[in-house]
N, C-alpha and C positions, 0 to 999 in steps of 0.2 A: 522277650520283652523289648530288648534293644531293637530287634527287627521291626516290631510294631511301631516303635517311636520313629525309626528311620522311615518306615513306609508313610506314616502320617506326615512327616516332614516333607517328603517328596511330593505327596499329594497336595499339601498346602502350597508348596512352591509352584507346582504346575497350575493350580487354581489362580494363584497370584499373577502368574504370567499371562493366563488367559484373560483375566480382568484387565490387566495393563494393556494387552493387545486390543481388547475391545474398546477401551477408552481411547487409544490412539486412533483406531479405525474410525470411531465416531468423530473425533476431532478433525480428521482428514476429510472424511466423506459424509459429514452430517447432513441432515435433511431439512435444515432451516430454510424456510421459503425465500428469504432474502439473500441466501448465499450465492455468490457469483459462480457460475459454471463455466469451465474452460473446455472448449472442444479443440483438442490438439491434433486432430486427424490431418489437418493441412499444414501443420508445423514441420520444419525440417527435422530429420531424425535426431540430430544432436540436441535440438531444443526440446524435443519430446523427452529425451533422457534427462535434460536439465530440469524440466518441469517436475518430473517424478522426484528428483532430489529436493527441489523446493517444497513440494507437497509433503514429503515425508519428514524433512528436517524442521521446516518453519512451523508446521502444525503442532509440534511438540510443546511449543510455548505460547502460541497465540493463534487466533483464527486467521485463515489465509486471506480473508477479505481485507484485513488491515493493509496488506501489501497490494492486493489486486484493485483497490479503489484509489489509492494515492498515486501521485505522479512524481517522478524524479528524473534527473538527467542520468546518463550512464554512470558518471562519477558519483552522483548522489546515491544511487543504489549500491555502488561499491562501498561507499562510506557507511551506509546503513548496515550492510551485511557484515562489514568489518567490526562494527560495534556489537552486533549479535554474536559473531564468532568469538569475540573477546570475553563473553560471558561464560563462566565456568559450567553453567548448566546446558550450554548449547551443543557441545560435542560435535562441532562442525570443523572438519579439517580443511586445508587449503584447497584441495581439489573440489570438495563439495561447495565451498564458498564461491569458487569460480563458476561452477555450474549454476548456482542460484543466481548470481549476477547475470549470467548469460541469458537465463530465462526471463528475468525481470526486465532487462534492457530490450529484449526482443518483444515482450508483451507490451512494453511502453510504446515502441515505435510501430506496432502493428495493430493489435486489438484495441488498445486505448485510443490510438490516433484515429482509428476508423469510427469510434463512438462519439468523437467530439463534433459538435454542431458546426455547420457551415454558416458563416455570417450572412445575413440578409442585407447588411448595410452596403451602400454604394462605395466605390473606391475612395479611400481617403476619409470615410466616415467610420464612426464606432457605434456599436449597438449594446446598450445596457442589457437588453433582453438576451442577446447572445452571450454576453458576459456572465449573466446569471446561470445560463446552462453550462458554461465552461467552469464556473465555480463548483458546480456539482460534478461534472465529468472529470475534473482534475483532482477530485477527492478532498477539496478544501474542508468540507464539514467534518472530516475525521479529526481535525485539529481546531476548527473554529465553529462558531455558531452565529446565526442571524435570527433575531426574533425568537430566541430560545430553541431553534432547530439546529442540531449538530452538537459538537463538543463545547459545552458551555464553559469549559475551563479557559477559553480564549474567545470571548465574544467580539464580534466586529461591528456591533451596533454603534452608529455614530462615527465610524472611522472616516467617512467622507467629510465630516466637519473638522476632523483633527489633522488629516494628512492631505497634502496636495496630490495631484495625479502623478507627478514626478517622484514624490517621496514614496508613494505606494509602489511604483515600478521598481525603485531601488530596493525596497523591502522584500519584494517578491524574487527578484533575480540575484540580489546580493545582500542578504540579511547580515546584520552586524555580527562580528565574531562572538561566539558563545551563545548565540540565539538558538532556540530550539526549532526555529523555522528553517527548513532546508532550502537551499538555493534551487530555484526552479528554472529549468532550461526549456522555455516554451517559445513558439513562434511569435514574432513581433505583433502580428495581427491579433493573435489570441491574447497577448498581454494587454494590448490597447483595449480590447473588448472587456476583458476581465476587470481592468482598472475603471472602465466606464461604468461598470456595475457597482464596484466598490464605492465610487464617488457619490452614488445615489443614496448610500446609507448614512443619512444625516442624523 
């Protein structure tokens, strides 16, 4: 009788492990049509390894798109990963945290940089149209919304009437202490175009 109970316990444990593995695999490699796909074949070997750590660890708590769409400076990613690591549920050690930061910083300066639009404005001019594209490519809709599109927890409708261009620049690159807005380290031209778009939101 005891052997039967033990056998059932082992079977139940194995089934539970299989279910958990299946859930993890789905989280990491789901087939959602809007999911960002990363082709790491051209990446340096150490970054390929770092990507695997990122995919395995970060997918345990959230979809990978939340990191692959947003933009941060290298220090910004380090701060974000540090906050994730501090969570009891993360199970991320220091070596894994460094690997995750390495991939995110590389991805920021290569894949994401290549996706950002080139401005059609003449030298010295800004383009609100380019700024709108940058708003999307920098992942701003992950935290903000415009006309109901994006994260409605922090709508930007009317921001152009409330803040001057200089105030908007400061909020983007050096948000006040305690703000949930991360400091963004972006090229001056991108910043000018992004703010040119935001000032149209009257």
